[in-house]
C-alpha positions in Angstrom: -0.2 0.0 -0.1 1.6 3.2 -0.9 -0.2 5.3 1.9 -2.1 7.6 -0.3 -5.9 7.6 0.3 -8.2 5.6 -2.1 -9.1 7.1 -5.2 -12.7 7.2 -4.4 -12.1 9.6 -1.3 -13.6 13.0 -2.3 -10.1 15.0 -2.1 -8.9 12.7 -4.9 -11.6 13.0 -7.1 -11.5 16.8 -6.8 -7.7 16.3 -7.8 -8.5 14.3 -10.6 -11.2 16.9 -11.9 -8.4 19.6 -11.6 -6.3 17.5 -13.7 -8.4 17.7 -16.6 -7.7 20.1 -19.4 -10.0 23.3 -20.1 -11.2 21.1 -23.3 -11.8 18.1 -21.2 -13.9 20.3 -18.7 -15.9 21.8 -21.4 -16.8 18.3 -23.1 -17.7 16.6 -19.4 -19.8 19.9 -18.7 -21.7 19.2 -22.0 -21.8 15.3 -21.0 -23.4 16.6 -17.8 -26.0 18.5 -20.0 -26.9 15.1 -21.6 -25.4 15.7 -25.0 -24.1 13.0 -27.3 -20.5 12.9 -28.8 -22.1 14.0 -31.9 -23.7 16.9 -30.4 -20.8 18.0 -28.5 -18.7 17.9 -31.9 -21.2 20.0 -33.6 -21.3 22.7 -30.7 -17.5 22.8 -30.3 -16.5 22.4 -34.1 -14.6 19.4 -33.4 -14.7 15.9 -35.4 -16.2 13.3 -33.7 -13.2 11.5 -33.3 -11.5 14.3 -31.3 -14.6 14.1 -29.1 -14.2 10.5 -28.5 -10.2 11.1 -27.7 -11.3 13.7 -25.3 -14.0 11.6 -23.6 -11.4 8.5 -23.4 -9.1 10.8 -21.7 -11.7 12.2 -19.1 -12.3 8.4 -18.4 -8.5 7.8 -17.9 -7.9 10.9 -15.9 -10.9 10.2 -13.5 -9.7 6.3 -13.2 -12.7 4.9 -14.8 -11.6 1.7 -16.5 -14.1 -0.2 -18.8 -16.4 -2.4 -16.9 -19.3 -4.6 -17.7 -21.1 -3.5 -14.4 -20.6 0.3 -14.5 -21.3 2.9 -17.0 -18.3 5.2 -17.1 -20.1 8.1 -19.0 -22.7 8.5 -16.0 -19.8 8.0 -13.4 -17.8 10.7 -15.1 -20.8 13.1 -15.0 -21.7 12.3 -11.2 -18.1 13.1 -10.4 -18.4 16.3 -12.2 -21.8 17.2 -10.5 -20.4 16.2 -7.1 -17.4 18.9 -7.5 
């Protein structure tokens, strides 16, 4: 054990959210509004692939690995709303 608090502690979540770039925070905010990747791409004048890359990076920075039992998009939005 590294002596660091678990990732799920509130302070660690806030730290992860601060690690997001401005563009990633904008994408996450639009995800919280319920927008699809295609809608985000259109609103920000980005390619669909660019939005997918931002979303993937958001998941990575928030420590949300792929899972059969969890929906990463919802978990990311919940963390955003809790901040």
